[in-house]
N, C-alpha and C positions, 0 to 999 in steps of 0.2 A: 262522367255520369251518363248513363244511358236512359232511354225512354222508359224502360221497365222500372228503374229505380225512382223516376219522377212520378210515375203512376202509382207506385207503391207508397211514396211519401204523402201523396194527396189522399190516400185511403179512400178511394172511390169517388172523390169530388172531381169535377171537371177542371181542367187546367185553363185558367182565364188570362194568360199572358201578362202576369204581374198586377192585374187589377184585383182589388179586394172585393169580396162579395159581402152581402148582408149576412149571410150565414156565418162567415168567419168573424165578423165584428158586429155582433148583435147589439152591443151597448153603445156603438157610435151612432149618433143621430144623423139622419139624412138631411142635408141642407142644400138649398139651391146655390149655385155659384154666385159669389158676390159680384155685383155690378158696381161700376163707379157711380157714386151718387154726387150730383152737382149741387152746390150750395145755392145757386140761383136758377130760377125757372127761365126758360126761353121766352122772350117777349119780342114781338115783331116791332119794327121801327115805326115811328109815328108817321101818319099821313099828314099832308099839308092841311087838310080840313080839320083833323083832330087837333093838330098843333095850334091852329088859329082859334079854335073853340076854347082850348085850355088857356091860351094867352089872354083872351077876353075875361075868362073866369078869374084867373089869378090877378089880373089888374083890378078887379072889383074887390078881391081879398086884401090886397095891399093898399089900395086907395078906395075905400068904400064911399059911395056918394053920400053927401050930406042932405038932410031933409030940408034945411033952410039955406038958401043961397046957392052959389055955384062952386063952393069949395068942397074939400074932402074931409071926412072925419079921420081922426087918428085911430088906427085899428088896434093899438096897444099890443102889438106883437113883440115877443122877446127878440132881442137883437140877433141871435143866431138864426132863428126861424125867418126873420125878415131878410137876412143876408142870403139864406138859401133860396128863398122865393125870388129875390132879385136876380140871383144867378140863373135860376130856371127861366125867368122872364127874358133875360138877355139871350139865353140859348134859343128860346122860341122866336124872339125877334130876328136873330141872325138866320135861323132855319127857314122862317116864313117870308123873309124880305123878298119883294117881287124881283128886283134886279140886283140882288146881293151877291157877294162873293161865294157864299156857301148855300145857295138856294136849293133846298131839297136834299142836301147831303148832311145827315145828322152827325156823323162822326167828325167830319171837317168842322162843322159848326161848333161842336162841343170842344174841340181843340182850340179854336179861335177864342171862344169865351173863357176857357181855362187860362190861356195866356193873357187875356185882358184883365183877369182878376189876379194875375201874378202867380198862378199855379203851374205845375208841370203838365205836359200833355196827357199823362196817365190819369190825371184828376178828371178829365173830361170824358174818359171812356167808360 
């Protein structure tokens, strides 16, 4: 095949090196290339100050102060929710402990807590 026959086959259209043009496929909608969509949004790691604040707040949720005396009220939380809050509290305690093994290292702290609750390392990530 020579250049003249290619030009004749295109019937006056420019040769675009194998790429289709809008004129050739008018019924095909133009779409942007698909990007990989992540199921989770990126979140920065906790700071020690934020973790300490959350630790204090969660302690009040799980052990609300009683109006009378020095004891605590029962928060009447479902068992699953209470278990999750206790796991979060354990993670925050390990993460914020002053001279602890995992001080300031969130991933290591989460793996230690996962093992403490009898879970795999991937549970804490």
